[in-house]
Structure formats: C-alpha cells, structure tokens
C-alpha positions as CSV (number, residue, x, y, z in Angstrom):
1,M,-44.3,224.9,252.9
2,K,-45.5,221.8,250.9
3,V,-48.4,221.4,253.8
4,S,-49.3,224.9,253.4
5,H,-49.8,224.9,249.9
6,Y,-51.7,221.6,249.8
7,N,-54.0,223.0,252.4
8,S,-54.5,226.3,250.4
9,N,-55.2,224.2,247.2
10,I,-57.9,222.5,249.5
11,N,-59.5,225.6,250.5
12,N,-59.5,227.1,247.1
13,V,-61.5,224.2,245.5
14,F,-63.9,224.6,248.3
15,L,-64.7,228.3,247.6
16,V,-65.1,227.6,243.9
17,K,-67.5,225.1,244.6
18,R,-69.4,227.3,246.9
19,F,-69.2,230.0,244.5
20,R,-70.7,227.9,242.0
21,Q,-73.7,226.8,244.1
22,L,-74.3,230.8,244.8
23,L,-74.2,231.5,241.3
24,W,-77.0,229.0,240.6
25,V,-79.1,230.3,243.5
26,T,-78.3,233.8,242.4
27,L,-79.4,232.9,239.0
28,V,-82.6,231.2,239.7
29,F,-83.8,233.9,242.3
30,S,-82.6,236.6,239.4
31,L,-85.1,234.7,237.2
32,L,-87.9,234.4,239.6
33,F,-87.5,238.2,239.9
34,I,-87.7,238.6,236.3
35,V,-91.0,236.6,236.4
36,N,-92.4,238.4,239.3
37,I,-91.8,241.8,237.2
38,L,-93.2,240.4,234.1
39,F,-96.2,239.4,236.0
40,S,-96.8,242.5,237.9
41,G,-98.1,244.9,235.0
42,R,-96.3,247.7,235.9
43,D,-93.6,249.4,233.8
44,L,-90.5,248.4,235.6
45,T,-88.1,248.3,232.1
46,G,-85.2,249.9,234.4
47,T,-85.2,247.3,236.9
48,L,-85.8,244.8,234.4
49,V,-82.8,245.7,232.6
50,I,-80.6,245.8,235.5
51,I,-81.7,242.3,236.8
52,S,-80.9,240.9,233.3
53,T,-77.4,242.4,233.4
54,I,-77.0,240.7,236.7
55,V,-78.1,237.4,234.8
56,C,-75.6,237.9,232.1
57,A,-72.8,238.9,234.7
58,I,-73.8,235.3,236.3
59,L,-73.4,233.8,232.8
60,L,-70.3,235.4,232.2
61,S,-68.9,234.2,235.9
62,F,-69.8,230.6,234.6
63,Y,-67.4,230.9,231.8
64,L,-64.6,232.6,233.7
65,L,-64.6,229.6,236.2
66,K,-64.1,227.1,233.2
67,T,-61.2,228.9,232.3
68,E,-59.9,229.2,235.9
69,R,-60.1,232.7,236.4
70,E,-62.3,232.5,239.8
71,H,-61.1,236.0,241.2
72,L,-62.2,237.7,238.0
73,A,-65.6,235.8,238.3
74,R,-66.2,236.9,241.8
75,G,-65.4,240.4,241.2
76,I,-67.8,240.8,238.2
77,T,-70.6,238.8,240.2
78,L,-70.2,240.8,243.0
79,W,-69.7,244.4,241.9
80,S,-72.5,243.9,239.0
81,I,-75.1,242.6,241.9
82,T,-74.1,245.4,244.6
83,I,-74.3,248.1,242.0
84,G,-77.4,246.8,240.1
85,I,-79.2,246.7,243.4
86,T,-78.3,249.9,244.1
87,Y,-79.4,251.3,241.1
88,I,-82.8,249.4,241.5
89,T,-83.0,250.9,245.1
90,W,-82.8,254.6,243.7
91,M,-85.1,253.9,241.1
92,N,-88.0,252.7,243.1
93,G,-88.2,254.8,245.9
94,G,-85.0,254.7,247.8
95,L,-84.5,253.4,251.4
96,R,-88.4,252.4,251.2
97,D,-87.8,250.0,248.2
98,S,-88.0,246.0,249.1
99,S,-84.4,246.0,247.3
100,I,-82.9,247.4,250.4
101,L,-83.3,243.8,251.9
102,C,-80.8,242.8,249.6
103,Y,-78.2,244.7,251.1
104,P,-77.3,242.3,253.9
105,V,-77.5,239.5,251.6
106,I,-74.8,241.1,249.4
107,I,-72.7,241.7,252.6
108,N,-72.8,238.1,253.3
109,F,-72.1,237.1,249.6
110,S,-68.8,239.5,249.5
111,A,-67.9,237.9,253.0
112,L,-68.3,234.5,252.0
113,L,-66.8,234.9,248.5
114,G,-64.7,238.0,248.1
115,G,-61.3,238.9,249.8
116,V,-60.7,241.2,252.4
117,K,-60.4,244.0,250.2
118,M,-63.5,242.9,248.1
119,F,-65.8,242.6,251.2
120,L,-64.5,245.8,252.8
121,S,-64.8,248.0,249.4
122,I,-68.3,246.7,249.1
123,L,-69.2,247.3,252.4
124,A,-68.1,250.9,252.2
125,Y,-69.8,251.4,248.9
126,L,-73.2,250.1,250.4
127,I,-72.9,252.3,253.6
128,V,-72.3,255.4,251.2
129,A,-75.0,254.5,249.1
130,I,-77.4,253.9,252.2
131,I,-76.2,257.6,253.5
132,F,-76.7,259.0,250.0
133,L,-80.2,257.4,249.6
134,G,-81.3,258.5,253.3
135,A,-80.0,262.3,252.6
136,N,-81.8,262.5,249.3
137,S,-85.2,261.2,251.1
138,I,-84.6,263.6,253.9
139,N,-83.6,266.7,251.8
140,N,-85.8,265.5,248.8
141,W,-82.9,266.4,246.2
142,T,-84.2,264.3,243.8
143,P,-87.8,263.2,244.3
144,S,-88.2,259.4,244.1
145,P,-91.4,257.8,243.4
146,L,-93.7,256.9,246.3
147,T,-93.7,252.8,246.4
148,T,-97.3,251.3,247.0
149,L,-97.3,248.0,248.6
150,G,-98.5,245.1,246.1
151,A,-98.3,241.6,245.6
152,E,-95.1,242.3,243.4
153,Q,-93.2,243.6,246.6
154,V,-94.6,240.7,248.9
155,V,-93.1,238.1,246.4
156,D,-89.8,240.3,246.2
157,I,-89.8,240.4,249.9
158,V,-90.4,236.4,250.3
159,L,-87.7,235.9,247.8
160,I,-84.9,238.0,249.3
161,T,-86.0,236.3,252.7
162,I,-85.6,233.2,251.1
163,L,-82.5,234.0,249.5
164,S,-81.1,235.6,253.0
165,A,-82.2,232.4,254.5
166,Y,-80.1,230.2,252.1
167,V,-77.1,232.4,252.5
168,A,-77.5,231.9,256.1
169,W,-77.5,228.2,255.8
170,V,-74.8,228.0,253.7
171,I,-72.6,230.3,256.1
172,N,-74.0,228.4,258.8
173,A,-73.3,224.7,257.2
174,D,-69.6,226.1,256.5
175,M,-69.0,227.3,260.0
176,K,-70.2,223.8,261.5
177,V,-67.9,221.9,258.8
178,T,-64.8,224.3,259.8
179,L,-65.7,224.0,263.6
180,K,-65.8,220.4,263.1
181,R,-62.4,220.4,261.1
182,L,-61.1,222.6,263.7
183,G,-62.0,219.9,266.3
184,L,-60.6,217.3,264.4
185,E,-57.2,219.6,263.7
186,N,-57.2,220.1,267.4
187,D,-57.6,216.5,268.6
188,K,-55.1,216.0,266.2
189,A,-52.5,218.4,267.7
190,T,-53.6,217.3,271.1
191,A,-52.6,214.0,270.2
192,S,-49.7,214.9,268.7
193,Q,-48.7,216.9,271.7
194,Q,-49.1,214.0,273.8
195,T,-47.2,211.8,271.6
196,I,-44.1,214.4,271.8
197,Q,-44.7,214.5,275.4
198,L,-44.3,210.5,275.5
199,L,-41.2,210.9,273.0
200,L,-39.7,213.3,275.4
201,E,-40.3,211.3,278.4
202,Q,-40.0,207.9,277.4
203,E,-37.2,205.8,276.5
204,P,-37.7,204.2,272.9
205,L,-37.0,200.6,273.5
206,T,-38.6,199.7,276.6
207,G,-41.3,202.4,277.1
208,L,-40.0,203.3,280.6
209,L,-39.3,207.0,281.2
210,N,-35.8,208.3,280.2
211,R,-33.4,210.0,282.5
212,N,-35.0,213.5,282.5
213,A,-38.3,212.4,283.0
214,C,-37.0,210.1,285.6
215,E,-35.7,213.2,287.6
216,D,-39.0,215.2,287.0
217,Y,-40.9,212.8,288.5
218,Y,-38.3,212.3,291.3
219,Q,-38.8,215.9,292.1
220,K,-42.3,215.6,292.2
221,L,-42.1,212.8,294.7
222,L,-40.1,214.5,296.9
223,A,-42.3,217.6,297.0
224,Q,-45.2,215.1,298.3
225,I,-43.3,214.0,301.3
226,K,-45.0,215.8,304.3
227,D,-44.6,213.2,306.9
228,K,-41.0,212.3,308.8
229,D,-42.2,208.8,308.2
230,E,-42.1,209.0,304.2
231,L,-39.1,207.9,302.5
232,I,-38.2,207.9,298.8
233,T,-35.9,205.1,297.6
234,L,-34.0,205.0,294.7
235,L,-32.6,201.3,293.5
236,F,-30.1,201.6,290.8
237,I,-29.8,198.3,289.0
238,D,-27.4,197.1,286.7
239,L,-27.7,193.5,284.7
240,D,-24.8,191.1,285.6
241,N,-22.8,189.9,282.3
242,F,-25.7,191.5,280.0
243,K,-22.9,191.8,277.2
244,N,-22.3,188.5,277.3
245,I,-26.0,188.1,276.1
246,N,-25.4,190.2,273.3
247,D,-22.0,188.7,272.2
248,S,-24.0,185.2,272.3
249,F,-27.6,185.8,271.3
250,G,-27.2,189.0,269.2
251,H,-28.3,192.3,269.9
252,N,-32.1,191.7,269.2
253,A,-32.2,189.1,271.8
254,G,-30.7,191.5,274.2
255,D,-33.2,194.3,273.2
256,E,-36.0,191.5,273.5
257,L,-34.6,190.6,277.1
258,L,-34.4,194.1,278.2
259,I,-38.1,194.6,277.3
260,A,-39.1,191.6,279.1
261,I,-37.6,192.7,282.4
262,S,-38.9,196.2,281.7
263,N,-42.4,195.0,281.9
264,E,-41.9,192.9,284.9
265,F,-40.2,195.7,286.6
266,K,-43.4,197.7,286.1
267,K,-45.5,195.0,287.7
268,L,-43.5,195.5,291.0
269,L,-44.4,199.1,291.1
270,L,-47.7,201.1,292.6
271,P,-49.0,203.8,290.2
272,T,-47.3,206.7,292.0
273,D,-44.0,204.8,291.7
274,V,-41.0,205.4,288.8
275,A,-39.3,203.1,286.7
276,C,-36.5,204.5,284.2
277,R,-34.0,202.9,281.8
278,L,-30.7,205.4,282.2
279,G,-29.5,203.3,279.1
280,G,-27.8,200.4,278.1
281,D,-28.7,197.8,281.0
282,E,-29.3,200.3,283.5
283,F,-32.4,200.9,285.3
284,V,-33.8,203.0,288.1
285,L,-36.9,202.5,290.3
286,I,-38.2,205.2,292.6
287,I,-40.5,204.3,295.1
288,K,-42.3,206.1,298.0
289,R,-43.1,204.4,301.0
290,D,-43.2,204.9,305.0
291,K,-40.5,203.6,307.3
292,Q,-41.8,200.3,308.1
293,F,-41.8,199.2,304.3
294,D,-39.4,196.3,304.0
295,I,-36.9,197.5,301.4
296,N,-35.0,194.5,301.7
297,K,-38.0,192.5,300.6
298,F,-38.7,194.9,297.5
299,A,-35.1,194.5,296.5
300,T,-35.1,190.8,296.8
301,S,-38.2,190.9,294.6
302,V,-36.2,193.0,291.9
303,M,-33.6,190.4,291.6
304,Q,-35.8,187.5,291.5
305,V,-37.7,189.4,288.5
306,I,-34.4,189.6,286.9
307,A,-33.3,185.8,287.9
308,T,-36.4,184.6,286.4
309,P,-35.9,182.5,283.1
310,Y,-36.9,184.6,280.0
311,Y,-37.8,182.7,276.8
312,V,-36.1,185.0,274.0
313,F,-36.3,183.5,270.2
314,E,-37.1,180.1,271.6
315,T,-34.1,180.3,274.0
316,S,-34.2,180.3,277.7
317,I,-32.0,182.9,278.9
318,R,-31.3,183.4,282.7
319,M,-29.8,186.6,284.5
320,T,-28.9,188.0,287.6
321,G,-28.8,191.8,288.6
322,S,-26.6,193.9,291.0
323,V,-28.8,196.7,293.0
324,G,-27.5,199.8,294.9
325,I,-30.1,201.6,297.2
326,A,-29.9,205.1,298.3
327,I,-32.5,206.6,300.6
328,A,-33.8,210.2,300.5
329,P,-33.9,212.6,302.4
330,I,-31.5,210.5,304.8
331,D,-28.6,210.2,301.9
332,G,-29.8,213.5,300.0
333,R,-32.4,215.3,298.4
334,E,-31.1,216.2,294.6
335,F,-31.7,213.7,291.9
336,D,-28.0,213.4,290.8
337,E,-26.6,213.1,294.0
338,M,-29.0,210.4,294.8
339,R,-28.5,208.5,291.6
340,K,-24.7,209.0,292.2
341,K,-24.8,207.2,295.7
342,A,-27.3,204.6,294.2
343,D,-24.6,203.6,291.7
344,I,-21.6,203.6,294.3
345,A,-23.9,201.1,296.2
346,M,-24.5,199.0,293.1
347,Y,-21.0,198.9,292.1
348,E,-20.2,197.4,295.9
349,S,-22.9,194.9,294.7
350,K,-20.5,194.1,292.1
351,Q,-17.5,193.7,294.0
352,L,-19.3,191.2,296.5
353,G,-19.9,189.1,293.4
354,K,-22.9,190.5,291.7
355,N,-26.6,189.0,292.3
356,T,-27.0,191.3,295.3
357,F,-27.8,194.6,296.8
358,S,-26.1,197.0,298.7
359,Y,-26.9,200.4,300.6
360,Y,-25.3,203.3,300.3
361,S,-22.8,204.3,303.1
362,K,-20.1,207.1,303.9
363,E,-17.8,204.3,304.0
364,L,-18.7,203.4,300.0
365,H,-18.3,206.9,299.2
366,E,-14.9,207.4,300.6
367,E,-14.1,204.3,298.6
368,A,-15.6,205.7,295.3
369,L,-13.5,209.0,296.0
370,R,-10.5,206.8,296.5
371,K,-11.1,205.2,293.0
372,T,-11.5,208.3,291.6
373,S,-8.1,209.5,292.6
374,I,-6.6,206.6,291.4
375,L,-8.1,207.1,288.2
376,T,-6.7,210.5,288.1
377,G,-3.5,209.2,289.2
378,L,-3.4,206.5,286.3
379,K,-3.7,209.1,283.6
380,D,-0.6,211.0,285.0
381,A,1.5,208.0,285.8
382,I,1.1,207.0,282.0
383,E,1.8,210.3,281.0
384,Q,5.1,210.4,283.3
385,E,6.0,206.6,282.5
386,S,5.7,205.9,286.1
387,F,4.9,202.1,285.6
388,D,7.5,199.4,285.6
389,L,7.5,195.5,285.3
390,H,8.2,193.3,288.4
391,F,8.9,189.7,287.7
392,Q,8.3,186.4,289.6
393,P,10.1,183.3,289.2
394,K,8.2,179.9,287.7
395,V,10.2,177.0,289.0
396,N,10.2,173.6,287.5
397,L,9.4,171.3,290.4
398,S,11.3,168.5,288.8
399,N,14.6,170.1,288.5
400,G,14.3,172.9,290.9
401,K,15.3,175.7,288.1
402,V,13.6,178.7,286.9
403,E,12.4,178.2,283.4
404,S,10.1,181.3,283.2
405,A,8.7,184.5,285.2
406,E,5.6,186.3,285.2
407,A,5.6,190.1,284.4
408,L,3.6,192.1,286.9
409,L,2.6,195.5,286.4
410,R,3.8,197.8,289.3
411,W,3.3,201.6,289.9
412,S,6.5,202.5,291.3
413,R,6.9,206.1,291.0
414,D,4.7,209.3,291.6
415,N,2.6,207.1,293.9
416,P,2.5,209.2,296.9
417,S,-0.8,207.1,298.2
418,G,0.9,203.9,297.5
419,F,-1.9,202.2,295.4
420,M,-1.3,198.3,295.3
421,P,-2.0,196.3,291.9
422,D,-4.8,194.9,293.5
423,E,-6.6,198.4,293.8
424,F,-5.6,200.1,290.8
425,I,-5.4,197.1,288.0
426,P,-9.3,196.6,288.0
427,I,-9.5,200.4,287.8
428,L,-7.5,200.1,284.7
429,E,-9.4,197.1,283.1
430,S,-12.6,199.4,283.6
431,T,-11.2,202.0,281.4
432,E,-9.8,202.6,277.6
433,L,-6.6,203.0,279.9
434,I,-6.0,199.4,279.9
435,H,-5.5,199.3,276.1
436,E,-2.6,201.9,276.1
437,I,-0.7,200.2,279.3
438,G,-1.6,197.0,278.1
439,K,0.2,197.5,275.0
440,W,3.4,198.9,276.9
441,V,3.4,195.6,279.2
442,I,3.5,193.4,275.9
443,D,6.2,195.6,274.4
444,E,8.3,195.8,277.8
445,A,7.9,192.1,278.4
446,C,9.3,191.0,275.1
447,R,12.2,193.6,275.2
448,V,13.1,192.2,278.9
449,C,12.8,188.8,277.4
450,K,15.2,189.3,274.9
451,K,17.6,190.9,277.3
452,W,17.5,187.6,279.3
453,H,18.5,185.6,276.1
454,D,21.3,187.9,275.3
455,A,22.6,187.6,278.8
456,G,22.7,183.7,278.2
457,F,19.4,182.7,279.7
458,D,18.5,181.8,276.5
459,Q,15.5,179.4,277.4
460,L,14.0,181.5,279.9
461,C,10.0,182.5,279.0
462,I,7.9,185.3,280.1
463,S,4.3,185.5,281.0
464,V,2.1,188.3,280.8
465,N,-1.6,189.0,282.0
466,V,-4.2,190.1,279.6
467,S,-7.8,191.1,280.3
468,S,-10.9,190.2,278.3
469,V,-11.0,194.0,277.7
470,Q,-8.0,193.9,275.4
471,F,-8.8,190.9,273.5
472,M,-12.0,193.0,272.6
473,R,-9.6,195.0,270.2
474,N,-8.7,193.5,266.8
475,S,-5.3,195.4,267.1
476,F,-4.4,193.3,270.3
477,K,-2.7,190.5,268.2
478,T,-1.1,193.0,265.6
479,H,0.4,194.8,269.1
480,V,1.5,191.3,270.0
481,F,2.7,190.6,266.6
482,N,4.8,194.0,266.3
483,A,6.4,193.5,269.7
484,L,8.0,190.2,268.9
485,K,9.2,191.2,265.8
486,K,10.6,194.4,267.4
487,Y,13.2,192.5,269.6
488,D,13.4,189.4,267.5
489,L,11.9,187.2,270.2
490,A,10.6,183.8,269.2
491,P,6.9,183.3,269.9
492,E,7.2,180.5,271.8
493,F,9.2,182.4,274.7
494,L,5.9,184.5,275.4
495,E,3.1,183.1,277.4
496,I,-0.3,185.2,277.6
497,E,-1.9,184.5,280.8
498,L,-5.7,184.9,280.8
499,T,-8.9,184.0,282.7
500,E,-11.5,181.5,282.1
501,H,-14.2,184.6,281.8
502,V,-12.5,185.4,278.3
503,L,-13.2,182.1,276.9
504,I,-16.7,181.7,277.6
505,Q,-17.7,184.9,275.8
506,H,-18.2,183.2,272.4
507,N,-17.2,186.3,271.2
508,A,-15.8,186.2,267.4
509,T,-13.1,188.9,267.8
510,I,-11.8,187.1,270.9
511,T,-12.1,183.3,269.0
512,A,-10.1,185.0,265.9
513,Q,-7.3,186.4,267.9
514,L,-6.4,183.6,270.2
515,K,-6.3,181.5,267.2
516,S,-4.2,184.0,265.7
517,L,-1.8,183.5,268.9
518,K,-1.8,180.3,268.8
519,D,-1.0,179.7,265.1
520,L,1.9,182.0,265.6
521,G,3.5,179.8,268.2
522,I,2.5,182.0,271.3
523,Q,1.8,179.9,274.7
524,L,-1.7,180.0,276.4
525,S,-2.2,179.8,280.1
526,I,-5.6,179.7,282.0
527,D,-5.1,181.7,285.4
528,D,-6.7,181.0,288.6
529,F,-8.0,177.8,287.4
530,V,-11.0,176.0,289.6
531,T,-12.1,179.5,290.7
532,G,-14.0,179.8,287.7
533,Y,-15.9,178.0,285.1
534,S,-13.4,175.3,284.7
535,N,-14.9,173.9,281.7
536,L,-12.7,171.3,280.1
537,S,-14.2,171.9,276.4
538,Y,-12.5,175.6,276.4
539,L,-9.1,173.9,277.3
540,I,-9.4,171.6,274.2
541,N,-10.8,174.1,271.8
542,F,-8.7,176.7,272.3
543,K,-5.7,174.7,272.5
544,V,-4.6,175.7,275.9
545,D,-0.9,174.8,277.0
546,T,-0.9,175.5,280.9
547,I,-3.4,175.9,283.7
548,K,-2.4,177.7,286.4
549,L,-3.8,176.9,290.3
550,D,-5.3,179.5,292.1
551,K,-3.4,180.1,295.3
552,S,-6.3,180.0,297.5
553,F,-6.4,176.1,296.7
554,I,-2.4,176.0,297.4
555,L,-2.4,177.9,300.7
556,E,-4.6,175.5,302.2
557,L,-3.1,172.4,300.8
558,N,-1.5,170.7,303.7
559,T,-4.5,171.5,306.0
560,S,-7.5,170.8,303.9
561,K,-8.3,167.3,302.6
562,N,-10.7,168.7,300.2
563,H,-8.4,171.0,298.8
564,F,-5.8,168.4,298.3
565,A,-8.5,166.3,296.4
566,V,-9.1,169.1,294.2
567,V,-5.6,170.0,293.3
568,K,-5.0,166.5,292.9
569,A,-7.8,165.7,290.6
570,V,-6.9,168.8,288.4
571,I,-3.2,167.7,288.2
572,Q,-4.2,164.3,287.0
573,M,-6.8,165.7,284.4
574,A,-4.1,168.1,282.8
575,H,-1.7,165.5,282.5
576,I,-4.3,163.3,280.6
577,L,-4.9,166.6,278.3
578,N,-1.0,167.2,277.8
579,L,-1.3,170.4,280.0
580,N,1.1,171.9,282.2
581,V,0.3,172.8,285.7
582,V,1.5,176.1,287.6
583,A,0.8,176.3,291.3
584,E,0.5,180.0,292.5
585,G,1.1,181.0,296.1
586,V,3.6,178.6,297.4
587,E,4.9,179.8,300.6
588,T,6.2,176.8,302.5
589,T,8.4,174.0,301.7
590,A,5.6,171.5,303.1
591,V,3.4,172.8,300.2
592,R,6.0,172.3,297.8
593,N,6.8,168.8,298.6
594,I,3.3,167.8,298.3
595,L,2.9,169.3,294.9
596,V,6.1,167.6,293.8
597,N,4.9,164.1,295.1
598,L,1.4,165.0,293.0
599,K,3.7,165.9,289.8
600,C,2.6,169.5,289.5
601,D,5.0,170.7,286.6
602,F,5.7,174.3,287.9
603,A,5.2,176.5,291.1
604,Q,5.7,180.1,292.2
605,G,5.5,182.3,295.6
606,Y,7.2,183.8,298.2
607,L,8.8,180.5,298.9
608,W,11.4,181.3,296.3
609,S,10.9,185.2,295.6
610,K,8.4,188.0,295.4
611,A,8.1,190.0,292.4
612,V,11.2,191.9,292.0
613,P,12.5,194.6,289.3
614,E,14.3,193.8,286.3
615,K,17.7,194.5,287.4
616,Q,17.5,192.6,290.7
617,F,15.7,189.2,288.7
618,I,18.4,189.2,286.4
619,D,21.3,189.5,288.9
620,S,20.0,186.8,290.8
621,L,18.7,184.3,288.2
622,E,22.1,182.3,288.5
623,S,21.9,182.3,292.4
624,F,18.3,181.3,292.0
625,N,19.3,178.2,289.7
626,K,22.3,177.4,292.1
627,V,20.3,177.2,295.4
628,L,17.3,175.6,293.8
629,T,19.5,172.8,292.2
630,V,20.9,172.0,295.7
631,S,17.6,172.1,297.3
C-alpha cells in the first residue's frame, strides 16, 4: 500500500508539471492568435473575446495550481478551450474554418491531462459538434459566412500545426520516458524473479542447491539418459564428527568450513553435474557419466577434498567424510529412493570406521530394515518396561574377591527377534531414546546397589556406562544426584564409565557435568582404553579414577608380545598416576595369572561369570568370594 501511494504521488507531480508546461504553451499561442487577429484588419471581435476568455481561464488555472486544486484547473482549461474553439468554428464558417484543426489538439490535451471521464466527455462533445456543424453546412439551417483564404488563415494554420507538433512531441517524449521506465521496471522484475528463483533453489549458507532444487535437477538428468551405457551416480556425503568442530571452534568457524568445502566440491563437477546441501553437514553430489567412468576414483577425490587442511580464522582444521553411493537406474529411479539408498550406504561407511565410501547393496538395505525394526521395538520395549540390568562382577586380583559389578542393559522381554546389546544400544544412542532409558539405568543401578548393601555387601560398588549423548544434556547430573538421594546411596559407590570420545569434545556442558560429578564423590572410569585417543592429559584434567583395558588386548595377552608390551606399559603408567586398572574380557587362568604378575588391579570376564540377572548375582555373591578366595 505504501509503495502504491508513493508511485501515485510521483505520477501526480509529473502531471502537474506537464500541465503547467502546456498552460504556458497554450497561453503563448493564444496571445499569438490575438496578435494575428489584431493585425489581420478584419472584424473578428467575437473570436478575440473568446480567445481572451481562454487566456483568462489559463491565468485562473495558474492560480488554482498554486492552491493545489489542479483537478479544477484542468477542467476549467480544457472545457474553456473546447467550448471556445467550437464557438469560433461556428462563427467563422463551420467546418471550413482553420479552427477545426484545433480539435485533434484538444483531444490530445484531454487525453494527456484529463481523466477518463473528462476525455470521453470532451471527445463526445466534439463529435456531436462536428456532426452538428456538418449538418448545418449541408442543410444550410443557419447560413455561415464564407471564409476566404488569407494571410490570417495561413498564420492560424501554421500556429495550430506548430501547437499540434508540440503536443505530439510532448506525448512522444512522455511515451519514451514511460517505455524506458517500464523497461527498467521490467529489468528489475526479471532480476527479482531470478533472485527469488535462486533463493528458492539455493541453500543460503553455501550457495549450493537445496533439496527441492536437487530433486528437480536429478529428474532432468534422469530424463536425459537415452543410452544404456549412461548412469547417474548419487553420492551422499556426511562430514565425520563435524559437531566437534562446532563445539571446539564455534558455529561461525563451522559455517566457514562448510562454505570452503562446498566451493571445493564445485571444482570437481562438470557444468551438467549437481551439488546440493541437504542441511547440517550432509551433502549430495549427482553426476551423469558412462559405465566406463571410474566412480571409485571420483569418490576418492571427494574424500581428498574433505581431508584437505582448511584454514578457518587462522586455524588449520582437518576433516574426514563418509560417502554413500547409489547408482541410477541400477539401484532405482526416484530421487527419494536413491537418496535413502545412498544414505544407507553412507551409514555403512560410518560403521566401517568413517573416512571411506560404500556402495548401496541389498544386504545393506536389509540391515537398514533390521535397524528400523529394532528402533520400533525399542520404543515398545520402553513403554512395556521390557528392559533389565544384568551384572558382571569385577574381581580384585590381589585378593580374588568381588568388589564391584558392571551394570549392563539387557532387552529381556518382548524381544522375539532376540536383538543383542551390540545391536540395539548403538541405535539407542543415535536417538533421543537414550535419555529416557539412560535415566532408568542410573536409577535402577542405584536401587540395586543399595539393595546389596542392605543384604550385607556394604562395600560393593556398581558401574554404569554413559554415552556422550547423555552428557550433552544439562539435566544428566541432576538425574544422578536425585537417584543417589532417592536410594540413600553414598556417591563413592557409583562409578560412571565413559569413553575417551566424551573427554575430547571440549564441550562446556560435558566438562561442567563431569566436574559436578567428581565434586560429589562419584568415581570416573575410562572404558575401552588404548583403542581410542589415549591422551594422558584428559586423565589428569578430569581426575579419572580408573582405566579399563579393552578386551581386544587382553584376549591375546599370552600370545602376542606387542599386546603384552602395551598392557604392561599402560598398567605401569596408570599406577604412576595413581589410577586403578581393570582388564576386560578375561577368559582363561593363564591370562589372569599374567595380569596378576603385571599387578593389574581388577579384572572381569567369563573366567568368573558372564553378566547375570539381579537375583542370580546377589545369590551367588558369597559363593563367588568363597571360591575366588580359595583359588
């Protein structure tokens, strides 16, 4: 509405300016007509009076313009000229008089200055006047004087012609200005449409195509396939651990990195190829090539682009990416189908350790369906309380007694497919379900440990595995505090097991929660030590109490010199730092004896017991200690 009002004001100012110019021109020509009449020597008093009246009307119009009554001024001017010229034509011979040449000028004036109603009314008036004058001449109702051609008429015709030419020039100039303005407006509209189209198609941060545009371009490429040797390859790319970049360097740095990587992706593509960003750190590249094209080489180039060091805010950042590949029309034709299949292949790359590429296959699809089935079952299991905790004893290798137990989640009921922990726990951790089930695990572990104490095992500790996802919620420490308080369990009897991945994230929320847990007196243990980053500074900075040696090193302890050397070094280093060491996966007496000789503090494994239900564990605690003490 504001723009329309603004444009209306501009048009009004322009019309007033043009009206003022035409008033001056008409005034000058009227005065010239008067001079011509005076020098003609003829008695044209009536014509002189009419032209003088028109001059007065023009002067009145100038006054009305000053008082901002331009509509009234236009009406007075146009109608005074129209009626005056018509009367002059009547008095001086009708249609034979030179004044008839003014009629087209009047029509142009009214078209230029008057509104639609005024233009039509003046046009109708002049048509009626012409018909009446013509009928009068034909029927001789009122005889009109015969006009003889003289110098006066020649001058009149010249003046009228000049006036007509001026009006035509003004109209032509205005038309050119209008057309130029329309052209500029059209250019602006075209540019705006192009901008809108870009906004509709492009992802705002990187300038790559968005998902909808990507689908459109994919369909166009698919329609272009005419040769059986042509294939469309869709590469689904996910940047590995990109969240760590945002957490460590900030979201601005993350955005700059996404822009830089996107620009490098573009350099890999032909003009007919497509690159799009689906959102976050997920990208899709679509290329059309023949069957002889080396897709492996292209996928390797993509990973090399991602792995290139990028300098963001004067900091060198290295990344890796996981790539999934689906090929049309071999794997399918529809865009959503192909995207999902490439996504499935990408997750396979994640499972293989990241920084690699994988092709879609039916086997991967079946695995994805299985994961979907697990996720659906997990939701039902939570609602139906189908989970239990099983407990595996941790044995003190110096005295052979059970002094602690690790609580392990089991899907005990309503699990017809028999999904195992190594299948469903990673899926739990990839969804929001981990927070709900994680809270239950903490609560249940505290309840069971307190029950052990009440049964006389008052020095028994319990350890619980916690994922990095759980630590990302500020409420995690509150859940722990509330569970300890609810069951009146001293904090030192609860041990939180976490992986090194949690410690390296440099996340303020995680750091604050770990500090709060330590300040309360809760024990911290690093699970699967040696398999990850194994950074000693984290052990010191976070005041870790225990490290757990991964079973992959323990199983070959008595057969591999390298594994033996690593385990020995870790135990010695841990003791220097006053840390306890737990060996996982002990299955033979030979391995236990080696660990005893290496002065490892604790061990757990099938040599003593697998993880068992609560009742079985507490029933066998006394026998465990008796048997182990004897042994």
